[in-house]
N, C-alpha and C positions, 0 to 999 in steps of 0.2 A: 176212062173207058169202062163201060159196064157190060158184064157178061152174065146172062141169065143161066141158071142151072136148070137143065131140062132132062138130062139122061139119068142122073142119080135119083133113085126113088126116095132115099132118105132125105135128100135136100132139095128136091124139086120145088121150084118157085122162089128159092133164094137167089140172090144176085151177088156176084163177086165184082167189086169195083177196084180197078187199078188206078191209084192216085199217083201219077208220075211226079207231080210237083213236090209231094211230101214223101215219095218213095214208100208208099204204104199199100197194103192189100186190105181192103175193107169188105166185110161180109154184111150184107143187108138182108133182113128178114123179108117174108112174103109181103109185108105191109110197107116195106121201104125203110124200116127202122134199123139203125146200126146195131148189129149184134156184137161185133168186135173188129179189131184191126191188128195187123202185124206189120212190122217193118220189113222191107225187102231183105235187109241183112239177116233177120231171123229166119225168114222163109228160105233163103239161100243156104244158111247154115243147116237147117233141118233137111233139106234135100241132099246136101253133101253128106250129112251124117248117116242117112239111111240108104244111100246108094250102094249098089253091089260093086265092089272094086275087083276087077279081074286081075289086074297087075298093079300093085301099089308102088308108086314111084317113090324112091328113097330121096327124101329132102334133107336128111340130117347131115350135118357137116362133121359130126364127131361120132365115134363108135359108141355103142350102148350094149348093155347086158340085161338079161332077165334076172331079177333079184327081188325077193319079197322083203320089204322092210317097212317100218312104221313112218307115217307122215302125219303132221298136224297142219291145218291151214285155216285161214280166216277169209271169209267172203268180204266183199266191199261193204256189205251191210253190217259187218261185225259178227256174223254167225261163226262159231268155231266148230270145226270138224276134226275128227281123228279117223284115219283110214289106213289102208295098206297100199303101198306103192308096189307096182309089179315090174318095174324096170327103170334103169337110169343110165345116163350118159353125161358128158360134159355140157351138153346143150339143154338138158331138161330131164323130166321124169314122167312116168305114167302113174296116175292116181286112180285106183279102183273105186268106183262109186256107182250106186244104183241111180243116183240123181246128179249126173254131171252138170257143172255150171256151163253157161253159154260160152261159145268161142269169143275171145276178146276180154273175158273177165280177168281182172288183175287180182292176184292173191299174194298174201304174205304167208310163208310156210316155214316149217322146220322139219327135218327128218333125222332119223337115227338108224345107223347101220347095225346089223345083227351082232357083229363082234364087239361093239361098244354101245349097247342098247340104251345106256343112261346118258350118252352124249348126244345132244341135239345140235344140228347144224342149220343155221338160218339161211333163207334165200327168198327172193321175190320172183314171181313169174306171171305169165299170161297163159290162159287156156288157148292152145294153138289148134287143137282138134278134139272132137268128141266121138266116142264110140258108145251109142246109147244101148247097145245090147252086145252080148258075146258074139264073136264071129270067128272066121278062120285066122285072123291076125291077132286078136286079143281074146283071151279066155274069159274075160269078165268085162262088163261095161265100165266106162270110166272116161278119163280125159287126159290128153297129152299136154303137159305143161312145158313151155319154153322159158328157161331162166332169163330174167331181165336184170336182176341184181344178185350177184353171188360173190362172196369174198374169194380172193385168189387162192387162199389156202384150202378152202372148202372144195373149190373146183379141182385143185391139185389132188386132193384125197379121192375125189370121184375118179379122176383119170387113173390114179394108182390102183384103185379097186377094179376098174374096168379092165385094165391091162393084166392084173394078176389073175382074174377069173378067166380072161381070154387065154392066157398062157396055160392055165390048168386044163382048159378044154383041149388045147392043142397037144398037150402032153399025154392026154388020155387017148 
């Protein structure tokens, strides 16, 4: 189905085509030439990333804590990044990034807790959600990573750390 752009002054004359067979959104120029296309997955991810959330539903199955620590990760293309993580729990972590990777991206990573900064713990994960800009829930842009492969001893260390920091908070 084709939808002409008529209200937008910047894009008047262009056409948006919804290609249901390929699950693509295609942008056509005023002459009918293809300017570009996006998959429905990408469009949906972008809408979800930018929406205003009044009440964020908690979908985590394990407790988490806010904690700043170092994380290194590789993209599927082999690019290597080093960043700061802003929180962690047994199910995953939040990586601060000005250019978060798309939802569904798989990464290999390693992270280091402040008390033993030279010890790196490996894990694999998938980008579960993206925060493209700071908002009321996250103080910096980035991406939530769900662990897909993590050694049991590493997960145990995360659980111990979460529990100890939660106990310190309750004692205060």
